[in-house]
ZATIRO-233322 format. One record per residue (C-alpha): residue number from 1; x, z, y. Coordinates in steps of 0.02 Angstrom, whole numbers, plus 50000, padded with zeros to 5 digits. Each point is the difference from the previous one (the first is absolute). Example, Ala and Ser with C-alpha at 12.3 -4.5 7.8 and 13.67 -1.06 7.14 Angstrom:
2
<site n="1" east="50615" up="50390" north="49775"/>
<site n="2" east="50069" up="49967" north="50172"/>
//
This chain:
548
<site n="1" east="49998" up="50001" north="50001"/>
<site n="2" east="50070" up="49952" north="50171"/>
<site n="3" east="50026" up="50118" north="50135"/>
<site n="4" east="49846" up="49948" north="50103"/>
<site n="5" east="49889" up="50023" north="49851"/>
<site n="6" east="50087" up="50170" north="49963"/>
<site n="7" east="49958" up="50064" north="50167"/>
<site n="8" east="49823" up="49932" north="49987"/>
<site n="9" east="49969" up="50080" north="49841"/>
<site n="10" east="50075" up="50177" north="50070"/>
<site n="11" east="49882" up="49979" north="50149"/>
<site n="12" east="49847" up="49959" north="49883"/>
<site n="13" east="50032" up="50130" north="49867"/>
<site n="14" east="50083" up="50148" north="50096"/>
<site n="15" east="49971" up="49994" north="50177"/>
<site n="16" east="49823" up="49941" north="50016"/>
<site n="17" east="49936" up="50139" north="49884"/>
<site n="18" east="50095" up="50131" north="50089"/>
<site n="19" east="49941" up="49944" north="50170"/>
<site n="20" east="49822" up="50007" north="49927"/>
<site n="21" east="50029" up="50173" north="49959"/>
<site n="22" east="50088" up="50060" north="50152"/>
<site n="23" east="49992" up="49870" north="50153"/>
<site n="24" east="50137" up="49980" north="50117"/>
<site n="25" east="50029" up="50124" north="50146"/>
<site n="26" east="49980" up="49872" north="50123"/>
<site n="27" east="49978" up="49808" north="50035"/>
<site n="28" east="50104" up="49895" north="50042"/>
<site n="29" east="50180" up="50065" north="49967"/>
<site n="30" east="50111" up="49920" north="50119"/>
<site n="31" east="50165" up="50028" north="50104"/>
<site n="32" east="50001" up="50037" north="50182"/>
<site n="33" east="50009" up="49811" north="50024"/>
<site n="34" east="49848" up="49959" north="49906"/>
<site n="35" east="50095" up="49933" north="49845"/>
<site n="36" east="49896" up="50043" north="49841"/>
<site n="37" east="50059" up="50119" north="49875"/>
<site n="38" east="49964" up="49952" north="49826"/>
<site n="39" east="49966" up="50145" north="49872"/>
<site n="40" east="50153" up="49933" north="49888"/>
<site n="41" east="50145" up="49880" north="50025"/>
<site n="42" east="50071" up="49925" north="49838"/>
<site n="43" east="50105" up="49841" north="49957"/>
<site n="44" east="49911" up="49850" north="49981"/>
<site n="45" east="50153" up="49879" north="49944"/>
<site n="46" east="50023" up="49942" north="49834"/>
<site n="47" east="50130" up="50130" north="49967"/>
<site n="48" east="49956" up="50127" north="49858"/>
<site n="49" east="49925" up="50163" north="50080"/>
<site n="50" east="50093" up="50135" north="49904"/>
<site n="51" east="49889" up="50094" north="49895"/>
<site n="52" east="50087" up="50174" north="50047"/>
<site n="53" east="49911" up="49953" north="50185"/>
<site n="54" east="49824" up="49953" north="49961"/>
<site n="55" east="49844" up="50040" north="50103"/>
<site n="56" east="49942" up="50158" north="50075"/>
<site n="57" east="49881" up="50091" north="49893"/>
<site n="58" east="50065" up="49933" north="49837"/>
<site n="59" east="50135" up="50043" north="49879"/>
<site n="60" east="50153" up="50037" north="50031"/>
<site n="61" east="49933" up="50045" north="50179"/>
<site n="62" east="50162" up="49977" north="50085"/>
<site n="63" east="49887" up="49942" north="50156"/>
<site n="64" east="49886" up="50143" north="50002"/>
<site n="65" east="49876" up="50083" north="49887"/>
<site n="66" east="49844" up="49933" north="50092"/>
<site n="67" east="49963" up="49830" north="50034"/>
<site n="68" east="49958" up="50021" north="50183"/>
<site n="69" east="50102" up="50150" north="50040"/>
<site n="70" east="49983" up="50068" north="50177"/>
<site n="71" east="49884" up="49864" north="50058"/>
<site n="72" east="49857" up="50091" north="49928"/>
<site n="73" east="50057" up="50183" north="50011"/>
<site n="74" east="50151" up="50071" north="50083"/>
<site n="75" east="50112" up="50127" north="49901"/>
<site n="76" east="49946" up="50182" north="50012"/>
<site n="77" east="50084" up="50085" north="50143"/>
<site n="78" east="50044" up="50169" north="49927"/>
<site n="79" east="50106" up="50107" north="50121"/>
<site n="80" east="50084" up="50144" north="49888"/>
<site n="81" east="49947" up="50159" north="50081"/>
<site n="82" east="49993" up="50194" north="49974"/>
<site n="83" east="50081" up="50144" north="50072"/>
<site n="84" east="49977" up="50197" north="50028"/>
<site n="85" east="49819" up="50042" north="49944"/>
<site n="86" east="49864" up="49911" north="49926"/>
<site n="87" east="49904" up="50022" north="50149"/>
<site n="88" east="50130" up="49911" north="50118"/>
<site n="89" east="50031" up="49861" north="49874"/>
<site n="90" east="49806" up="49975" north="49998"/>
<site n="91" east="50002" up="49977" north="50188"/>
<site n="92" east="50148" up="49881" north="49985"/>
<site n="93" east="49907" up="49889" north="49876"/>
<site n="94" east="49834" up="50004" north="50109"/>
<site n="95" east="50118" up="49944" north="50135"/>
<site n="96" east="50082" up="49859" north="49895"/>
<site n="97" east="49841" up="49940" north="49948"/>
<site n="98" east="49928" up="49994" north="50172"/>
<site n="99" east="50152" up="49889" north="50044"/>
<site n="100" east="49967" up="49870" north="49863"/>
<site n="101" east="50085" up="50072" north="49850"/>
<site n="102" east="49913" up="49932" north="49849"/>
<site n="103" east="50057" up="50114" north="49862"/>
<site n="104" east="50064" up="50181" north="49986"/>
<site n="105" east="50174" up="50051" north="49931"/>
<site n="106" east="50040" up="50180" north="49979"/>
<site n="107" east="50170" up="50081" north="50012"/>
<site n="108" east="50015" up="50170" north="49913"/>
<site n="109" east="50125" up="50131" north="50048"/>
<site n="110" east="50150" up="50043" north="49878"/>
<site n="111" east="49918" up="50155" north="49915"/>
<site n="112" east="49843" up="49899" north="49965"/>
<site n="113" east="50110" up="49848" north="49923"/>
<site n="114" east="50080" up="50117" north="49888"/>
<site n="115" east="49854" up="50108" north="49941"/>
<site n="116" east="50007" up="50158" north="50100"/>
<site n="117" east="49869" up="50084" north="50102"/>
<site n="118" east="50023" up="50039" north="50181"/>
<site n="119" east="50026" up="50183" north="49955"/>
<site n="120" east="50130" up="49984" north="49866"/>
<site n="121" east="50170" up="50068" north="50063"/>
<site n="122" east="50084" up="49843" north="49961"/>
<site n="123" east="49885" up="49905" north="50129"/>
<site n="124" east="50059" up="50122" north="50147"/>
<site n="125" east="50059" up="49897" north="50151"/>
<site n="126" east="49928" up="49831" north="49934"/>
<site n="127" east="49819" up="50017" north="50013"/>
<site n="128" east="49928" up="49845" north="50094"/>
<site n="129" east="50170" up="49947" north="50057"/>
<site n="130" east="50015" up="49820" north="49921"/>
<site n="131" east="49821" up="49982" north="49961"/>
<site n="132" east="49829" up="50082" north="49985"/>
<site n="133" east="49997" up="50160" north="49895"/>
<site n="134" east="49875" up="50003" north="49862"/>
<site n="135" east="49973" up="50141" north="49878"/>
<site n="136" east="49812" up="50006" north="49958"/>
<site n="137" east="49832" up="49904" north="50009"/>
<site n="138" east="49972" up="50094" north="50162"/>
<site n="139" east="50151" up="49909" north="50071"/>
<site n="140" east="49954" up="49835" north="49946"/>
<site n="141" east="49818" up="50007" north="50059"/>
<site n="142" east="50066" up="50038" north="50173"/>
<site n="143" east="50118" up="49856" north="49986"/>
<site n="144" east="49859" up="49865" north="49978"/>
<site n="145" east="49868" up="50093" north="50092"/>
<site n="146" east="49881" up="49872" north="50076"/>
<site n="147" east="50079" up="49857" north="49912"/>
<site n="148" east="49893" up="49923" north="49870"/>
<site n="149" east="50106" up="49975" north="49854"/>
<site n="150" east="49881" up="49873" north="49927"/>
<site n="151" east="50035" up="49886" north="50142"/>
<site n="152" east="50193" up="50013" north="50036"/>
<site n="153" east="50153" up="49953" north="49893"/>
<site n="154" east="50123" up="50146" north="49991"/>
<site n="155" east="50179" up="50002" north="49936"/>
<site n="156" east="50092" up="50155" north="49951"/>
<site n="157" east="50185" up="50010" north="49996"/>
<site n="158" east="50008" up="50120" north="49851"/>
<site n="159" east="50084" up="50000" north="49834"/>
<site n="160" east="50042" up="50147" north="49894"/>
<site n="161" east="49841" up="50095" north="50038"/>
<site n="162" east="49896" up="49832" north="50024"/>
<site n="163" east="49877" up="50045" north="49867"/>
<site n="164" east="49949" up="50160" north="50102"/>
<site n="165" east="49982" up="49907" north="50162"/>
<site n="166" east="49898" up="49865" north="49927"/>
<site n="167" east="49892" up="50149" north="49921"/>
<site n="168" east="49984" up="50081" north="50171"/>
<site n="169" east="49953" up="49824" north="50073"/>
<site n="170" east="49867" up="49966" north="49873"/>
<site n="171" east="49930" up="50176" north="50018"/>
<site n="172" east="49979" up="49977" north="50187"/>
<site n="173" east="49923" up="49829" north="49987"/>
<site n="174" east="49872" up="50078" north="49881"/>
<site n="175" east="49961" up="50144" north="50127"/>
<site n="176" east="49970" up="49864" north="50124"/>
<site n="177" east="49871" up="49917" north="49879"/>
<site n="178" east="50106" up="49845" north="49976"/>
<site n="179" east="49998" up="49896" north="49836"/>
<site n="180" east="50162" up="50013" north="49919"/>
<site n="181" east="49997" up="49833" north="49939"/>
<site n="182" east="50002" up="49930" north="50175"/>
<site n="183" east="50160" up="50095" north="50062"/>
<site n="184" east="50145" up="49888" north="50047"/>
<site n="185" east="50178" up="50046" north="50028"/>
<site n="186" east="50167" up="50025" north="49922"/>
<site n="187" east="50100" up="50155" north="49937"/>
<site n="188" east="50192" up="49970" north="49995"/>
<site n="189" east="50014" up="50075" north="49834"/>
<site n="190" east="50174" up="49929" north="49965"/>
<site n="191" east="50106" up="50129" north="49928"/>
<site n="192" east="50151" up="49889" north="49928"/>
<site n="193" east="50050" up="49956" north="50180"/>
<site n="194" east="49997" up="50196" north="50038"/>
<site n="195" east="50142" up="50011" north="49857"/>
<site n="196" east="50087" up="49860" north="50084"/>
<site n="197" east="49994" up="50013" north="50186"/>
<site n="198" east="49888" up="50126" north="50078"/>
<site n="199" east="50012" up="50169" north="49891"/>
<site n="200" east="49821" up="50065" north="50034"/>
<site n="201" east="49976" up="50027" north="49817"/>
<site n="202" east="49930" up="50148" north="49895"/>
<site n="203" east="49982" up="49957" north="49819"/>
<site n="204" east="50117" up="49916" north="49868"/>
<site n="205" east="49961" up="49814" north="49971"/>
<site n="206" east="49882" up="50009" north="49840"/>
<site n="207" east="49868" up="50115" north="50077"/>
<site n="208" east="50018" up="49918" north="50160"/>
<site n="209" east="49965" up="49838" north="49919"/>
<site n="210" east="49851" up="50081" north="49914"/>
<site n="211" east="49926" up="50041" north="50161"/>
<site n="212" east="50014" up="49834" north="50051"/>
<site n="213" east="49919" up="49920" north="49856"/>
<site n="214" east="49864" up="50124" north="50005"/>
<site n="215" east="49964" up="49945" north="50181"/>
<site n="216" east="49992" up="49825" north="49946"/>
<site n="217" east="49875" up="50028" north="49859"/>
<site n="218" east="49888" up="50107" north="50100"/>
<site n="219" east="49997" up="49885" north="50157"/>
<site n="220" east="49974" up="49846" north="49889"/>
<site n="221" east="49842" up="50079" north="49946"/>
<site n="222" east="49935" up="50111" north="50152"/>
<site n="223" east="50095" up="49939" north="50157"/>
<site n="224" east="50029" up="49807" north="49964"/>
<site n="225" east="50036" up="49948" north="50174"/>
<site n="226" east="50138" up="50131" north="50017"/>
<site n="227" east="50184" up="49945" north="49989"/>
<site n="228" east="50062" up="50129" north="49874"/>
<site n="229" east="50192" up="49964" north="50045"/>
<site n="230" east="50094" up="49933" north="50139"/>
<site n="231" east="50172" up="49945" north="49932"/>
<site n="232" east="50122" up="50041" north="50138"/>
<site n="233" east="50146" up="49890" north="50041"/>
<site n="234" east="49990" up="50073" north="50167"/>
<site n="235" east="50101" up="50160" north="49968"/>
<site n="236" east="50127" up="49908" north="49905"/>
<site n="237" east="50036" up="49888" north="50142"/>
<site n="238" east="50006" up="50152" north="50107"/>
<site n="239" east="50134" up="50084" north="49893"/>
<site n="240" east="50108" up="49835" north="50037"/>
<site n="241" east="49953" up="49876" north="49875"/>
<site n="242" east="50005" up="49819" north="50032"/>
<site n="243" east="49847" up="49886" north="50007"/>
<site n="244" east="50049" up="49938" north="49822"/>
<site n="245" east="50017" up="50169" north="49936"/>
<site n="246" east="49836" up="50059" north="50079"/>
<site n="247" east="49912" up="49851" north="49907"/>
<site n="248" east="50087" up="50031" north="49830"/>
<site n="249" east="49992" up="50198" north="49996"/>
<site n="250" east="49819" up="50001" north="50057"/>
<site n="251" east="49940" up="49875" north="49871"/>
<site n="252" east="50109" up="50086" north="49861"/>
<site n="253" east="49898" up="50156" north="50048"/>
<site n="254" east="49844" up="49902" north="49990"/>
<site n="255" east="50042" up="49937" north="49835"/>
<site n="256" east="50020" up="50180" north="49942"/>
<site n="257" east="49831" up="50056" north="50057"/>
<site n="258" east="49915" up="49846" north="49924"/>
<site n="259" east="50078" up="50033" north="49829"/>
<site n="260" east="49962" up="50185" north="50009"/>
<site n="261" east="49810" up="49953" north="50033"/>
<site n="262" east="50012" up="49874" north="49858"/>
<site n="263" east="50069" up="50124" north="49883"/>
<site n="264" east="49855" up="50125" north="50057"/>
<site n="265" east="49881" up="49873" north="49935"/>
<site n="266" east="49936" up="49921" north="50162"/>
<site n="267" east="49966" up="49814" north="50021"/>
<site n="268" east="50111" up="49913" north="50107"/>
<site n="269" east="49883" up="49875" north="50065"/>
<site n="270" east="49889" up="50150" north="50058"/>
<site n="271" east="50107" up="50140" north="50073"/>
<site n="272" east="50128" up="49880" north="50081"/>
<site n="273" east="49867" up="49956" north="50125"/>
<site n="274" east="50024" up="50170" north="50084"/>
<site n="275" east="50195" up="49993" north="50010"/>
<site n="276" east="50067" up="49961" north="50179"/>
<site n="277" east="50183" up="50002" north="50074"/>
<site n="278" east="50085" up="50075" north="50154"/>
<site n="279" east="50131" up="49895" north="50088"/>
<site n="280" east="50126" up="50030" north="50149"/>
<site n="281" east="49996" up="49875" north="50139"/>
<site n="282" east="50193" up="49997" north="50056"/>
<site n="283" east="50089" up="49903" north="50129"/>
<site n="284" east="50059" up="49839" north="49929"/>
<site n="285" east="49838" up="49905" north="50035"/>
<site n="286" east="50018" up="49857" north="49892"/>
<site n="287" east="50065" up="50092" north="49858"/>
<site n="288" east="49860" up="50115" north="50003"/>
<site n="289" east="49872" up="49853" north="50000"/>
<site n="290" east="50082" up="49933" north="49852"/>
<site n="291" east="50013" up="50173" north="49920"/>
<site n="292" east="49813" up="50026" north="49996"/>
<site n="293" east="49968" up="49823" north="49929"/>
<site n="294" east="50131" up="50022" north="49859"/>
<site n="295" east="49925" up="50168" north="49954"/>
<site n="296" east="49829" up="49930" north="49992"/>
<site n="297" east="50052" up="49855" north="49881"/>
<site n="298" east="50110" up="50115" north="49891"/>
<site n="299" east="49857" up="50125" north="49979"/>
<site n="300" east="49877" up="49862" north="49941"/>
<site n="301" east="50122" up="49934" north="49879"/>
<site n="302" east="50040" up="50179" north="49927"/>
<site n="303" east="49816" up="50025" north="49971"/>
<site n="304" east="49960" up="49845" north="49927"/>
<site n="305" east="50149" up="49972" north="49890"/>
<site n="306" east="50055" up="50175" north="49960"/>
<site n="307" east="49844" up="50091" north="49999"/>
<site n="308" east="49869" up="49864" north="49950"/>
<site n="309" east="49890" up="50025" north="50139"/>
<site n="310" east="49866" up="49860" north="50026"/>
<site n="311" east="49912" up="50066" north="50131"/>
<site n="312" east="50059" up="49929" north="50165"/>
<site n="313" east="49956" up="50155" north="50089"/>
<site n="314" east="50118" up="50087" north="49881"/>
<site n="315" east="50146" up="49897" north="50044"/>
<site n="316" east="49978" up="50012" north="50195"/>
<site n="317" east="50132" up="50107" north="50089"/>
<site n="318" east="49900" up="50074" north="50142"/>
<site n="319" east="50101" up="50103" north="50125"/>
<site n="320" east="50008" up="50113" north="50137"/>
<site n="321" east="50151" up="49983" north="50126"/>
<site n="322" east="50086" up="50134" north="50116"/>
<site n="323" east="50125" up="49949" north="50126"/>
<site n="324" east="50169" up="50068" north="49973"/>
<site n="325" east="50023" up="50176" north="50053"/>
<site n="326" east="50191" up="49990" north="49966"/>
<site n="327" east="50013" up="49877" north="50125"/>
<site n="328" east="49941" up="50110" north="50145"/>
<site n="329" east="50120" up="50057" north="50115"/>
<site n="330" east="50003" up="50150" north="50115"/>
<site n="331" east="50116" up="49911" north="50122"/>
<site n="332" east="49880" up="49892" north="50118"/>
<site n="333" east="49855" up="50040" north="49902"/>
<site n="334" east="49888" up="49855" north="50097"/>
<site n="335" east="50098" up="49879" north="49904"/>
<site n="336" east="49918" up="50060" north="49847"/>
<site n="337" east="49833" up="49915" north="50054"/>
<site n="338" east="50093" up="49830" north="49987"/>
<site n="339" east="50068" up="50036" north="49826"/>
<site n="340" east="49823" up="50062" north="49940"/>
<site n="341" east="49923" up="49843" north="50074"/>
<site n="342" east="50112" up="49879" north="49907"/>
<site n="343" east="49991" up="50102" north="49835"/>
<site n="344" east="49800" up="50001" north="50015"/>
<site n="345" east="50009" up="49810" north="50027"/>
<site n="346" east="50105" up="49979" north="49850"/>
<site n="347" east="49870" up="50101" north="49899"/>
<site n="348" east="49861" up="49894" north="50062"/>
<site n="349" east="50096" up="49830" north="49979"/>
<site n="350" east="50030" up="50070" north="49816"/>
<site n="351" east="49818" up="50034" north="49961"/>
<site n="352" east="49973" up="50195" north="50002"/>
<site n="353" east="49841" up="50072" north="49962"/>
<site n="354" east="50025" up="50147" north="50119"/>
<site n="355" east="50130" up="50059" north="50134"/>
<site n="356" east="50063" up="50153" north="50077"/>
<site n="357" east="50104" up="49980" north="50165"/>
<site n="358" east="50128" up="50138" north="50026"/>
<site n="359" east="49992" up="50080" north="50175"/>
<site n="360" east="50143" up="49978" north="50120"/>
<site n="361" east="50042" up="50185" north="50009"/>
<site n="362" east="50009" up="50046" north="49817"/>
<site n="363" east="50186" up="50012" north="49993"/>
<site n="364" east="49978" up="50148" north="50113"/>
<site n="365" east="49838" up="50097" north="49957"/>
<site n="366" east="49827" up="49972" north="49935"/>
<site n="367" east="49915" up="49855" north="50094"/>
<site n="368" east="49902" up="50039" north="50161"/>
<site n="369" east="49829" up="49908" north="50033"/>
<site n="370" east="50079" up="49881" north="50118"/>
<site n="371" east="50128" up="49954" north="49884"/>
<site n="372" east="49876" up="49978" north="49848"/>
<site n="373" east="49887" up="49901" north="50107"/>
<site n="374" east="50137" up="49873" north="50048"/>
<site n="375" east="50039" up="49984" north="49811"/>
<site n="376" east="49819" up="49969" north="49969"/>
<site n="377" east="49992" up="49873" north="50139"/>
<site n="378" east="50151" up="49906" north="49926"/>
<site n="379" east="49892" up="49954" north="49847"/>
<site n="380" east="49847" up="49957" north="50100"/>
<site n="381" east="50100" up="49880" north="50116"/>
<site n="382" east="50081" up="49923" north="49844"/>
<site n="383" east="49829" up="49983" north="49920"/>
<site n="384" east="49902" up="49934" north="50159"/>
<site n="385" east="50125" up="49917" north="50120"/>
<site n="386" east="50150" up="49930" north="49901"/>
<site n="387" east="49914" up="49877" north="49886"/>
<site n="388" east="50090" up="50059" north="49859"/>
<site n="389" east="49840" up="50058" north="49901"/>
<site n="390" east="49926" up="49823" north="50020"/>
<site n="391" east="50077" up="49906" north="49861"/>
<site n="392" east="50038" up="50045" north="49821"/>
<site n="393" east="50187" up="50018" north="49956"/>
<site n="394" east="50058" up="49919" north="50167"/>
<site n="395" east="50179" up="50007" north="49953"/>
<site n="396" east="49974" up="49931" north="49827"/>
<site n="397" east="50091" up="49832" north="49974"/>
<site n="398" east="50147" up="50051" north="50118"/>
<site n="399" east="50152" up="49947" north="49901"/>
<site n="400" east="50082" up="50165" north="50048"/>
<site n="401" east="49854" up="50110" north="49955"/>
<site n="402" east="49984" up="49906" north="49832"/>
<site n="403" east="50173" up="50021" north="49961"/>
<site n="404" east="50002" up="50183" north="50051"/>
<site n="405" east="49849" up="50032" north="49897"/>
<site n="406" east="50091" up="49919" north="49843"/>
<site n="407" east="50151" up="50100" north="50027"/>
<site n="408" east="49925" up="50161" north="50017"/>
<site n="409" east="49896" up="49969" north="49840"/>
<site n="410" east="50158" up="49958" north="49904"/>
<site n="411" east="50116" up="50138" north="50056"/>
<site n="412" east="49851" up="50134" north="49969"/>
<site n="413" east="49959" up="49929" north="49831"/>
<site n="414" east="50190" up="50023" north="49960"/>
<site n="415" east="49977" up="50181" north="50038"/>
<site n="416" east="49833" up="50001" north="49891"/>
<site n="417" east="50104" up="49936" north="49859"/>
<site n="418" east="50139" up="50131" north="50019"/>
<site n="419" east="49864" up="50142" north="50007"/>
<site n="420" east="49900" up="49922" north="49847"/>
<site n="421" east="50165" up="50001" north="49900"/>
<site n="422" east="50015" up="50192" north="50051"/>
<site n="423" east="49826" up="50030" north="49919"/>
<site n="424" east="49904" up="49991" north="50176"/>
<site n="425" east="49978" up="50087" north="50161"/>
<site n="426" east="50000" up="50183" north="49931"/>
<site n="427" east="50160" up="49987" north="49896"/>
<site n="428" east="50090" up="49904" north="50153"/>
<site n="429" east="49942" up="50148" north="50109"/>
<site n="430" east="50059" up="50133" north="49884"/>
<site n="431" east="50176" up="49906" north="49987"/>
<site n="432" east="50008" up="50002" north="50188"/>
<site n="433" east="50022" up="49805" north="50008"/>
<site n="434" east="49852" up="49966" north="50120"/>
<site n="435" east="50051" up="50147" north="50110"/>
<site n="436" east="50186" up="49945" north="50000"/>
<site n="437" east="49955" up="49824" north="50042"/>
<site n="438" east="49907" up="50058" north="50150"/>
<site n="439" east="50132" up="50126" north="50048"/>
<site n="440" east="50132" up="49853" north="49993"/>
<site n="441" east="49888" up="49879" north="50105"/>
<site n="442" east="49975" up="50136" north="50135"/>
<site n="443" east="50186" up="50038" north="50005"/>
<site n="444" east="50056" up="49818" north="50021"/>
<site n="445" east="49860" up="49989" north="50151"/>
<site n="446" east="50065" up="50152" north="50081"/>
<site n="447" east="50179" up="49935" north="49989"/>
<site n="448" east="49944" up="49838" north="50083"/>
<site n="449" east="49913" up="50093" north="50139"/>
<site n="450" east="50150" up="50105" north="50037"/>
<site n="451" east="50114" up="49845" north="50001"/>
<site n="452" east="49869" up="49910" north="50116"/>
<site n="453" east="49982" up="49865" north="49866"/>
<site n="454" east="49815" up="50044" north="50010"/>
<site n="455" east="49930" up="50032" north="50183"/>
<site n="456" east="49879" up="50131" north="50035"/>
<site n="457" east="49949" up="49972" north="50180"/>
<site n="458" east="50025" up="50163" north="50094"/>
<site n="459" east="50090" up="50087" north="49868"/>
<site n="460" east="50163" up="49904" north="49953"/>
<site n="461" east="49980" up="49878" north="50142"/>
<site n="462" east="49914" up="49989" north="50179"/>
<site n="463" east="50003" up="50188" north="50017"/>
<site n="464" east="49948" up="50079" north="50165"/>
<site n="465" east="50002" up="50180" north="50066"/>
<site n="466" east="49821" up="50050" north="49998"/>
<site n="467" east="49889" up="50157" north="50012"/>
<site n="468" east="49852" up="49992" north="49882"/>
<site n="469" east="49841" up="50029" north="50100"/>
<site n="470" east="49865" up="49953" north="49873"/>
<site n="471" east="49851" up="50122" north="49975"/>
<site n="472" east="50036" up="50110" north="49850"/>
<site n="473" east="49861" up="50065" north="49865"/>
<site n="474" east="50040" up="50171" north="49938"/>
<site n="475" east="49916" up="50107" north="49862"/>
<site n="476" east="49937" up="50164" north="50041"/>
<site n="477" east="50100" up="50138" north="49899"/>
<site n="478" east="49845" up="50106" north="49990"/>
<site n="479" east="49918" up="49882" north="49895"/>
<site n="480" east="50085" up="50074" north="49840"/>
<site n="481" east="49931" up="50170" north="50027"/>
<site n="482" east="49824" up="49930" north="50019"/>
<site n="483" east="50015" up="49905" north="49838"/>
<site n="484" east="50046" up="50160" north="49908"/>
<site n="485" east="49855" up="50087" north="50078"/>
<site n="486" east="49876" up="49860" north="49938"/>
<site n="487" east="50077" up="50005" north="49828"/>
<site n="488" east="49982" up="50192" north="49981"/>
<site n="489" east="49820" up="49975" north="50059"/>
<site n="490" east="49962" up="49865" north="49878"/>
<site n="491" east="50076" up="50098" north="49852"/>
<site n="492" east="49900" up="50149" north="50050"/>
<site n="493" east="49829" up="49905" north="50011"/>
<site n="494" east="50004" up="49882" north="49859"/>
<site n="495" east="49941" up="50047" north="49825"/>
<site n="496" east="50166" up="50073" north="49928"/>
<site n="497" east="49931" up="50005" north="49823"/>
<site n="498" east="49955" up="49811" north="50003"/>
<site n="499" east="50170" up="49969" north="50075"/>
<site n="500" east="50082" up="50089" north="49871"/>
<site n="501" east="49896" up="49912" north="49851"/>
<site n="502" east="50049" up="49828" north="50074"/>
<site n="503" east="50180" up="50037" north="50010"/>
<site n="504" east="49998" up="50058" north="49818"/>
<site n="505" east="49919" up="49836" north="49951"/>
<site n="506" east="50120" up="49903" north="50093"/>
<site n="507" east="50135" up="50071" north="49909"/>
<site n="508" east="49930" up="49972" north="49831"/>
<site n="509" east="49963" up="49817" north="50062"/>
<site n="510" east="50174" up="49973" north="50061"/>
<site n="511" east="50071" up="50046" north="49831"/>
<site n="512" east="49872" up="49870" north="49919"/>
<site n="513" east="49975" up="49821" north="50034"/>
<site n="514" east="49825" up="49986" north="50080"/>
<site n="515" east="49986" up="49913" north="50164"/>
<site n="516" east="50043" up="50135" north="50143"/>
<site n="517" east="49903" up="49928" north="50141"/>
<site n="518" east="49818" up="50060" north="49960"/>
<site n="519" east="50081" up="50176" north="49994"/>
<site n="520" east="50091" up="49985" north="50152"/>
<site n="521" east="49852" up="49946" north="50108"/>
<site n="522" east="49899" up="50155" north="49925"/>
<site n="523" east="50148" up="50108" north="50042"/>
<site n="524" east="50001" up="49949" north="50189"/>
<site n="525" east="49824" up="49996" north="50013"/>
<site n="526" east="50015" up="50193" north="49957"/>
<site n="527" east="50129" up="50039" north="50133"/>
<site n="528" east="50144" up="50004" north="49879"/>
<site n="529" east="50150" up="49955" north="50110"/>
<site n="530" east="50138" up="49860" north="49991"/>
<site n="531" east="50134" up="50127" north="49982"/>
<site n="532" east="49905" up="50093" north="49858"/>
<site n="533" east="49970" up="49844" north="49901"/>
<site n="534" east="50178" up="49934" north="50023"/>
<site n="535" east="50067" up="50169" north="49963"/>
<site n="536" east="49914" up="50009" north="49833"/>
<site n="537" east="50056" up="49832" north="49953"/>
<site n="538" east="50177" up="50034" north="50048"/>
<site n="539" east="49982" up="50151" north="49873"/>
<site n="540" east="49938" up="49882" north="49865"/>
<site n="541" east="50110" up="49841" north="50031"/>
<site n="542" east="50152" up="50066" north="50084"/>
<site n="543" east="50080" up="49923" north="50155"/>
<site n="544" east="50113" up="49847" north="50018"/>
<site n="545" east="50177" up="50029" north="50054"/>
<site n="546" east="50100" up="49850" north="50043"/>
<site n="547" east="50179" up="49974" north="49913"/>
<site n="548" east="50153" up="50050" north="50100"/>
//
C-alpha cells in the first residue's frame, strides 16, 4: 500500500472514530499566519514508511497512544502540591483548581512516605516539611474537603505505604457518597525505584511486591479507572541517570512488576490497562522528545512480544511527566522559568498524558503561590498559545528525531539485555548494578560541570553577584504539636476494641496470602492510623536495609 493510501486508511480507521467520540477542541487549527495545521504529517513518497514509526493510536505507538492526541483533549495539568497540614494543602488545591489546574497531585511529608504517624518520635522535626502530613482518615478527609473525588483525577506520590493511602482515599470517597468504580487517578506505588534511587522504602522486596499485586487485583475488580502503579523513571533521572538509563531502568522495573502480576495469576490484557509511567523532562530538548517516543515503542513491543498482550490498551505506555527538579538552580532562580518552559515543551512534543511544571523557587524552599501560578501558566501558554498541541507528533519524521529515537531504543535495549542476563531488575538491584551505573553517570556529569565542559547558566558560567529577594513560604513549627493533639484525641475517641481486633486480623492476614486491600480499607474506616498499620507490618515482614 502506498503512503497516501496508508494515510487515508489511518484517517478513516483511527482518526475519524476518535473524533466522533471526542470532537476537536477548536476549528480550525492554524498558525498565526492562517496556515492550516493538519492533525498529522506523514511521508507521502514511495519510500518505505518504517514499521517502527507507524501512526498515532496504533502499535507500536511511537507517534502517540491516541489518534488525535491534544486536538481533542489537552494533557492533564497536574501541579504537585502539599505542605504543612491537610487544611493548608486543601487551600492550595482549591487555589490551583481555581487557576485552571485540571488534576490533583499530592506531595506527602517524609514521615508519611515511610509509614510513621506525625506523633512518632522518628517524625520529630519533619512533620509537614516536604509535603502534607497524613496519619489518619481525619487528615485525609480534611485534605480533600469540598473536592468531589468522583469528578477529579488525583495522583498520589507514595510508594511503600501506597496501599494504606489508597485505602484512605477510597474510604474518604465512600464517605462522600462517590461510586468507587468512578474514581480516577494514580498511586505511584513503585517500590523498586525506591531501592535504586530514592530511599523511602519500608519492607523487603517480596512483601512489597505482594502489596503491589494486591492493589493490581483489587483495583481491577473494584476501581477499574484507577492507575495502580506509576513506574517511575523520574527519580532515577534525578539521581543522575542519563536519558538512556532512565528509559532502560524504568522499563526493567516495569517488566518485573508485570511478571509479578502474571505470576500472581492476573491476566495481562486486563490489569496492564491500569499501568502507567512517570518520566523526567530534562534539558536536552530534542533528546527528551526522542526519549519519550523510544520508551513508548519499546514498551509496546515488550508487552506484545514478551508477555503476549493482544489488547492494544495493555500495550500503551501512558505517562505523566515532571520537569527536572535537579536542573533547578538557587543562583538566578528566575532562569528556572526558562528551563521549565523548555522541559515542558519537550514533554508535550513527546506526547505526555499529564504534566507537572516545577516552580522557579524550588531550589530554595517550598514554592509560593506566585511561583506555582507561573509554573501552571507555563503549561497553559504552551497549550493555548504556542501551537505545539495542534498537531500529533509534530517533530515526527525529522531525520534527527527519528535517529535519536532509534539510538535511544538500541542503547536502552542493550541495558535490558544485560539486566535479563542477571535475572531481572530485582537481582540487578540486589547486586548494585543499576545503582552503580547511575552513580557513575552522575559522577561523569559532575566532572564535566566542574571542567566547564557542561555549562549551567548562572552556576559555572554567566554568574552575577545577587541577593535573592523572592517571597518565601515557611511552615509553622507549631503544626507538629497540633498534629500530636489531634492523634491523641482520635485514639481516645475511637472504638479501641475494634481497632485492636482489626490490627490482630491484619497481622494474621499479613502472614497469609489473601488480598490485604479490603482489610486495609476496613482498618482506616475505623480510625486505625497509617503508622499503626505500617508498624504492625514491620513486625511481621521486617524492614529492608540497603547493602553497604
